[in-house]
VOPAGU-2260 file (C-alpha; in pm, 1 decimal, decimal comma):
REM VOPAGU-2260
SITE   aa  ch    i         X         Y         Z
SITE  MET   A    0      30,3       5,5      13,1
SITE  THR   A    1     118,1     307,0    -101,9
SITE  PHE   A    2      48,1     656,6      81,8
SITE  ASN   A    3      50,7    1007,2    -130,9
SITE  ARG   A    4      94,4    1324,1      80,6
SITE  VAL   A    5    -201,0    1495,6      60,5
SITE  TRP   A    6     -32,2    1864,8      79,3
SITE  SER   A    7     317,7    1980,5      89,7
SITE  VAL   A    8     476,9    2172,9     417,0
SITE  PRO   A    9     685,1    2450,0     282,4
SITE  LEU   A   10    1014,0    2519,9     446,5
SITE  LEU   A   11     998,9    2769,9     707,4
SITE  ARG   A   12    1309,5    2994,8     803,9
SITE  LEU   A   13    1285,6    3177,5    1073,5
SITE  HIS   A   14    1477,8    3506,8    1144,9
SITE  PRO   A   15    1595,8    3650,3    1432,1
SITE  VAL   A   16    1339,5    3826,9    1651,5
SITE  LYS   A   17    1338,1    4217,2    1653,1
SITE  SER   A   18    1173,8    4388,9    1968,8
SITE  GLU   A   19     872,8    4587,5    1944,6
SITE  THR   A   20     691,5    4803,2    2177,4
SITE  PHE   A   21     357,5    4994,8    2143,2
SITE  THR   A   22     146,4    5122,0    2417,1
SITE  LEU   A   23    -269,2    5132,4    2367,7
SITE  SER   A   24    -497,6    5388,2    2551,8
SITE  SER   A   25    -698,5    5242,3    2764,6
SITE  ASN   A   26    -999,9    5274,1    3053,6
SITE  LEU   A   27    -892,9    4980,8    3244,6
SITE  PRO   A   28    -805,6    5066,0    3631,1
SITE  TYR   A   29    -485,5    4884,1    3630,6
SITE  THR   A   30    -159,7    4849,7    3393,0
SITE  LEU   A   31    -160,1    4560,8    3165,8
SITE  ALA   A   32     179,5    4445,0    3014,1
SITE  PHE   A   33     270,5    4144,3    2799,7
SITE  ILE   A   34     593,2    3988,4    2716,1
SITE  ALA   A   35     615,9    3742,2    2414,4
SITE  TYR   A   36     893,2    3493,0    2365,7
SITE  ARG   A   37     989,6    3265,6    2079,5
SITE  LYS   A   38    1078,5    2895,9    2183,0
SITE  PRO   A   39    1184,1    2587,6    2034,3
SITE  GLY   A   40     915,9    2378,2    1840,7
SITE  THR   A   41     821,3    2018,5    1853,6
SITE  ASP   A   42    1108,6    1882,6    1669,3
SITE  SER   A   43    1355,9    2067,2    1891,1
SITE  PRO   A   44    1574,6    1855,2    2141,4
SITE  ASP   A   45    1515,4    2163,3    2370,1
SITE  PHE   A   46    1148,6    2116,5    2341,9
SITE  ALA   A   47    1094,2    1915,7    2665,8
SITE  ALA   A   48    1323,5    2155,7    2850,6
SITE  VAL   A   49    1076,4    2430,2    2758,3
SITE  ASN   A   50     786,3    2242,4    2871,4
SITE  VAL   A   51     905,1    2212,9    3196,0
SITE  LEU   A   52    1032,2    2568,6    3207,8
SITE  SER   A   53     695,7    2670,7    3142,5
SITE  ASP   A   54     563,0    2482,1    3422,0
SITE  VAL   A   55     792,5    2632,3    3681,0
SITE  LEU   A   56     727,3    2987,8    3554,2
SITE  ALA   A   57     360,8    2932,3    3581,2
SITE  SER   A   58     374,9    2770,6    3926,0
SITE  GLN   A   59     245,2    2984,8    4232,1
SITE  ARG   A   60     583,2    2913,0    4380,0
SITE  ALA   A   61     795,9    3086,3    4118,4
SITE  LYS   A   62     960,3    3395,2    4170,0
SITE  LEU   A   63     708,7    3592,6    3894,8
SITE  TYR   A   64     394,7    3494,9    4138,7
SITE  GLU   A   65     616,6    3693,1    4420,0
SITE  LEU   A   66     514,3    3984,0    4237,6
SITE  VAL   A   67     162,8    3923,1    4332,9
SITE  VAL   A   68     208,3    3816,1    4672,9
SITE  GLY   A   69     444,1    4122,0    4742,0
SITE  GLY   A   70     157,0    4365,5    4612,8
SITE  THR   A   71     371,1    4473,9    4316,6
SITE  ALA   A   72     150,0    4293,8    4065,6
SITE  LEU   A   73    -239,1    4222,4    4054,6
SITE  GLY   A   74    -166,6    3929,0    3862,9
SITE  THR   A   75      91,6    3737,9    3650,3
SITE  GLU   A   76      86,9    3439,4    3420,8
SITE  PHE   A   77     327,6    3219,9    3210,1
SITE  ALA   A   78     181,0    3032,7    2908,7
SITE  LEU   A   79     311,3    2840,5    2594,2
SITE  ALA   A   80      86,2    2933,2    2314,7
SITE  GLU   A   81      77,8    2770,1    1961,1
SITE  ALA   A   82     323,1    2478,6    1934,0
SITE  TYR   A   83     461,9    2426,8    1594,1
SITE  SER   A   84     750,3    2194,2    1465,2
SITE  THR   A   85     970,8    2472,3    1419,3
SITE  ALA   A   86     871,8    2726,8    1691,5
SITE  ARG   A   87     642,7    2792,4    1951,6
SITE  ALA   A   88     519,0    3115,4    2123,5
SITE  ALA   A   89     522,1    3147,2    2490,6
SITE  THR   A   90     310,8    3452,6    2675,2
SITE  SER   A   91     353,0    3627,0    3018,2
SITE  PRO   A   92     113,2    3886,3    3075,5
SITE  LEU   A   93     128,6    4091,8    3415,1
SITE  ALA   A   94    -130,6    4312,4    3575,2
SITE  GLY   A   95     -23,8    4591,7    3828,8
SITE  PRO   A   96    -163,1    4936,6    3965,6
SITE  ARG   A   97    -152,4    5195,9    3724,2
SITE  PRO   A   98      98,6    5440,8    3784,7
SITE  SER   A   99       0,1    5769,4    3923,6
SITE  SER   A  100      14,2    6069,7    3707,2
SITE  ARG   A  101     164,9    6332,8    3906,2
């Protein structure tokens, strides 16, 4: 029995990530910041280590969560988003009090 490919997968070449910052006006009573990272994909030998690191950073015993306990942030989170064979996205939103406008 022969199997034919139903579709072809294009070769993906990732370029170095360029830092980008932007600000949006909001009427939220707190400041919300997101940081995004590109992580190794499922075909990388580092994929398992990134999954473990994600669990550590997402834990309420992690240093990131200490910002909430210490009153510096209203909430923190670390999560892996999409998983592809060549790359993966991770986000870390942080909510904190609005800076006073003095």
